[in-house]
matplotlib code that plots the C-alpha trace (Angstrom):
import matplotlib.pyplot as plt

x = [42.2, 39.1, 40.0, 36.6, 35.8, 32.6, 30.1, 32.4, 33.0, 36.5, 37.7, 40.9, 42.8, 44.9, 42.9, 43.1, 46.5, 49.4, 49.1, 45.8, 44.1, 45.6, 44.2, 40.8, 40.8, 42.0, 39.3, 36.7, 37.7, 37.1, 33.5, 34.3, 32.4, 35.0, 34.7, 37.7, 39.0, 41.3, 42.1, 41.5, 39.2, 41.2, 39.8, 40.9, 39.1, 36.0, 36.0, 36.0, 33.2, 31.2, 31.4, 29.5, 30.7, 33.2, 32.2, 34.8, 34.9, 36.9, 38.5, 41.6, 42.9, 45.6, 42.9, 41.6, 38.1, 38.7, 39.4, 36.2, 34.2, 35.5, 34.5, 31.1, 30.5, 31.2, 29.1, 26.2, 26.3, 27.0, 26.2, 29.8, 33.4, 35.0, 38.3, 40.5, 43.5, 45.6, 47.5, 47.7, 51.2, 53.7, 57.4, 59.6, 63.4, 65.3, 68.2, 69.3, 69.8, 68.2, 68.9, 66.7, 63.7, 61.4, 58.7, 56.1, 57.8, 57.7, 54.0, 53.1, 55.0, 53.6, 50.0, 49.9, 52.1, 51.1, 48.2, 46.0, 46.2, 45.8, 42.6, 41.1, 41.8, 40.3, 37.1, 36.8, 37.5, 34.1, 32.3, 34.7, 34.4, 30.6, 30.8, 33.3, 35.8, 37.8, 41.1, 43.4, 46.2, 48.5, 51.0, 54.2, 57.7, 61.1, 62.2, 60.4, 63.5, 65.9, 66.5, 67.6, 68.7, 67.3, 63.8, 64.5, 61.1, 59.3, 61.4, 60.6, 56.9, 56.8, 58.6, 56.0, 53.3, 54.6, 55.0, 51.4, 50.0, 51.9, 50.5, 46.9, 47.3, 47.9, 44.9, 42.3, 43.3, 41.2, 38.2, 38.6, 40.4, 43.6, 46.2, 49.2, 51.5, 53.0, 56.4, 57.3, 60.6, 60.6, 57.3, 56.7, 54.3, 54.1, 55.7, 59.0, 58.6, 56.5, 58.0, 57.9, 58.7, 61.7, 63.8, 63.3, 63.8, 67.1, 68.2, 67.5, 69.5, 72.5, 72.6, 71.9, 69.2, 66.0, 66.0, 69.5, 68.5, 65.5, 67.6, 70.2, 67.5, 66.1, 69.5, 69.9, 67.4, 68.5, 65.6, 66.8, 63.4, 60.8, 57.8, 54.6, 51.7, 49.6, 52.0, 51.5, 47.8, 47.7, 49.5, 47.2, 44.1, 45.5, 46.0, 42.5, 40.9, 40.0, 42.8, 45.1, 42.8, 45.6, 48.0, 48.1, 50.8, 53.1, 54.9, 55.4, 58.3, 57.9, 61.1, 62.7, 65.2, 66.5, 66.7, 69.6, 69.4, 67.3]
y = [308.5, 307.8, 306.2, 307.1, 303.5, 302.8, 300.9, 299.9, 296.4, 294.9, 291.6, 290.2, 287.3, 285.0, 286.1, 283.1, 283.9, 286.3, 289.6, 288.8, 288.0, 291.2, 293.2, 291.6, 292.6, 296.2, 296.7, 295.3, 297.8, 300.6, 299.6, 297.7, 294.7, 292.1, 289.1, 287.0, 284.5, 281.6, 278.1, 277.0, 278.7, 278.8, 279.0, 282.6, 283.6, 281.7, 283.7, 286.9, 285.7, 284.9, 288.5, 289.9, 291.8, 289.2, 286.5, 283.7, 282.1, 278.9, 279.2, 278.1, 281.2, 279.4, 278.0, 279.9, 280.2, 280.7, 284.5, 285.1, 282.9, 285.0, 288.3, 286.9, 286.0, 289.6, 291.1, 288.7, 289.5, 293.3, 294.4, 295.3, 295.8, 299.0, 297.7, 294.8, 293.6, 291.2, 289.5, 285.8, 284.5, 281.8, 281.3, 278.2, 278.7, 277.0, 275.7, 273.4, 276.4, 277.6, 274.4, 272.4, 274.7, 272.9, 274.1, 272.9, 274.9, 278.0, 277.5, 277.1, 280.2, 282.3, 281.0, 282.0, 285.1, 286.7, 285.2, 285.0, 288.8, 289.3, 287.2, 288.6, 292.2, 291.5, 290.1, 293.0, 296.0, 296.0, 296.6, 299.4, 301.0, 301.0, 302.7, 305.2, 304.6, 301.9, 301.1, 298.1, 297.5, 294.6, 293.1, 292.6, 292.2, 293.9, 290.9, 292.6, 294.8, 292.8, 289.7, 286.7, 283.4, 281.6, 282.7, 283.2, 282.4, 284.3, 287.4, 287.2, 286.8, 289.7, 291.9, 291.1, 291.8, 295.3, 296.1, 294.9, 297.1, 300.2, 299.7, 299.3, 302.6, 304.4, 302.9, 303.2, 306.3, 308.5, 306.3, 307.0, 303.7, 303.8, 301.0, 300.8, 298.2, 297.5, 295.8, 294.2, 292.8, 289.8, 289.7, 287.8, 285.3, 281.6, 282.2, 282.9, 281.4, 278.2, 274.7, 274.6, 278.4, 280.1, 280.0, 276.3, 275.4, 277.2, 275.8, 272.2, 272.8, 274.4, 272.6, 275.8, 276.5, 278.0, 280.6, 281.7, 282.0, 284.2, 286.3, 286.8, 288.0, 290.3, 291.8, 292.7, 295.6, 298.6, 298.2, 294.6, 293.0, 291.6, 293.7, 292.8, 291.8, 294.4, 297.1, 296.0, 295.9, 299.6, 300.7, 298.7, 300.3, 303.8, 303.3, 301.8, 304.9, 308.4, 310.0, 308.5, 309.7, 311.2, 308.3, 305.9, 304.0, 304.0, 301.4, 301.6, 299.7, 298.5, 296.6, 298.2, 299.9, 296.7, 298.3, 300.7, 302.3, 305.3]
z = [74.3, 72.3, 69.0, 67.6, 66.6, 68.5, 66.5, 63.7, 62.4, 62.2, 60.8, 62.4, 61.0, 63.1, 66.1, 68.4, 70.1, 70.2, 68.3, 66.8, 70.2, 71.6, 68.7, 69.1, 72.8, 72.1, 69.4, 71.6, 74.4, 71.9, 71.2, 67.9, 66.7, 65.9, 63.5, 64.6, 62.1, 63.2, 62.1, 65.7, 68.2, 71.4, 74.9, 75.1, 71.9, 73.0, 76.3, 74.3, 72.1, 75.2, 76.4, 73.5, 70.5, 69.1, 66.6, 66.4, 62.9, 62.4, 59.0, 57.2, 55.6, 53.6, 51.3, 48.2, 49.6, 53.4, 53.3, 51.3, 53.7, 56.6, 55.0, 54.0, 57.7, 58.7, 55.9, 56.7, 60.4, 60.3, 56.8, 55.9, 57.0, 58.3, 59.5, 58.3, 60.3, 58.3, 61.1, 60.3, 59.7, 60.6, 60.4, 60.4, 60.9, 58.0, 60.1, 57.3, 54.9, 51.7, 49.7, 52.1, 51.5, 49.1, 46.7, 49.2, 52.0, 49.8, 48.8, 52.5, 53.6, 50.8, 51.4, 55.1, 55.1, 51.7, 49.9, 52.9, 53.2, 49.5, 49.3, 52.5, 51.4, 47.9, 49.6, 52.1, 49.7, 47.9, 51.2, 52.1, 48.7, 49.0, 52.4, 51.1, 53.9, 55.5, 57.3, 56.5, 58.9, 58.0, 60.4, 58.4, 59.9, 60.2, 58.0, 55.1, 54.9, 57.1, 55.0, 57.1, 55.7, 58.8, 57.7, 54.0, 52.7, 55.6, 54.8, 51.1, 51.8, 54.2, 51.7, 49.1, 51.7, 52.5, 48.9, 48.2, 50.9, 49.6, 46.2, 47.6, 49.5, 46.2, 44.4, 47.2, 49.1, 46.8, 47.8, 51.5, 52.3, 54.2, 54.1, 56.5, 57.8, 61.2, 61.3, 64.6, 65.6, 67.9, 69.9, 73.1, 71.6, 70.9, 67.5, 69.2, 72.7, 72.4, 72.5, 68.7, 68.3, 66.8, 69.9, 70.6, 66.9, 66.7, 70.1, 68.9, 65.8, 67.5, 70.9, 72.8, 75.4, 74.0, 76.9, 75.8, 72.2, 73.2, 75.5, 72.7, 70.3, 73.0, 73.7, 70.0, 70.6, 72.6, 74.9, 75.7, 75.5, 73.1, 72.2, 74.0, 71.8, 73.5, 72.4, 68.8, 69.3, 70.5, 67.4, 65.2, 66.9, 66.5, 62.8, 62.4, 64.0, 62.8, 64.8, 62.0, 59.3, 57.1, 57.5, 54.7, 52.7, 55.8, 57.7, 61.4, 63.0, 66.6, 67.4, 70.5, 68.3, 66.6, 63.2, 63.4, 60.0, 58.9]

ax = plt.figure().add_subplot(projection="3d")
ax.plot(x, y, z, "-o")
ax.set_aspect("equal")
plt.show()
């Protein structure tokens, strides 16, 4: 299916691995020029950049100026931004409980999971307003509405993120700019499955095996498995394209049926 995206310019944050890398690949396949922002340029992202229409930008999006620098790179290279994918995020399980979560922990969590998207969106919107159209797709989480004390600060940050995006959709919809969120459950990426990921962190705190922790999390969904990053990417690309031209202010859950309420 043609997503009607050929020739457009997208900015993807957190593009070096996981969902962000999958989104970058999917947009590239649709003929989109991608400016891919990441704190570290991985070999996989470098390989995509070597193919052509991907520009890898090394940037720390948790800083006050990093998001604007990334958007400036896109505008300088391509004259503007048509699509913004706010994907950057991180989670650290709080195995010692809420009282062990410091102000610094809260600041770090809010910076990467909320303020990075706020600042990148603020920098990108003037270009979209000038063009009279745009699509912003933000990767939130089921934890935005499924509070979990194990990730209490992450859950709060994602709730703020989803609320922020809904508000934006109301203000900028009349100007041709659509704003939607995608809320994955557990995804088969390093965030969950790496040596320092959620499963391993919980396993170390409880004396369990990381594979068992991951398997239990997967079994909580009726499908019995984690979502693949490519599946999230396909949803993001659809929402970015003109086939979704009357979809805005919406959240799309992709969690294998984990959330059982309406």
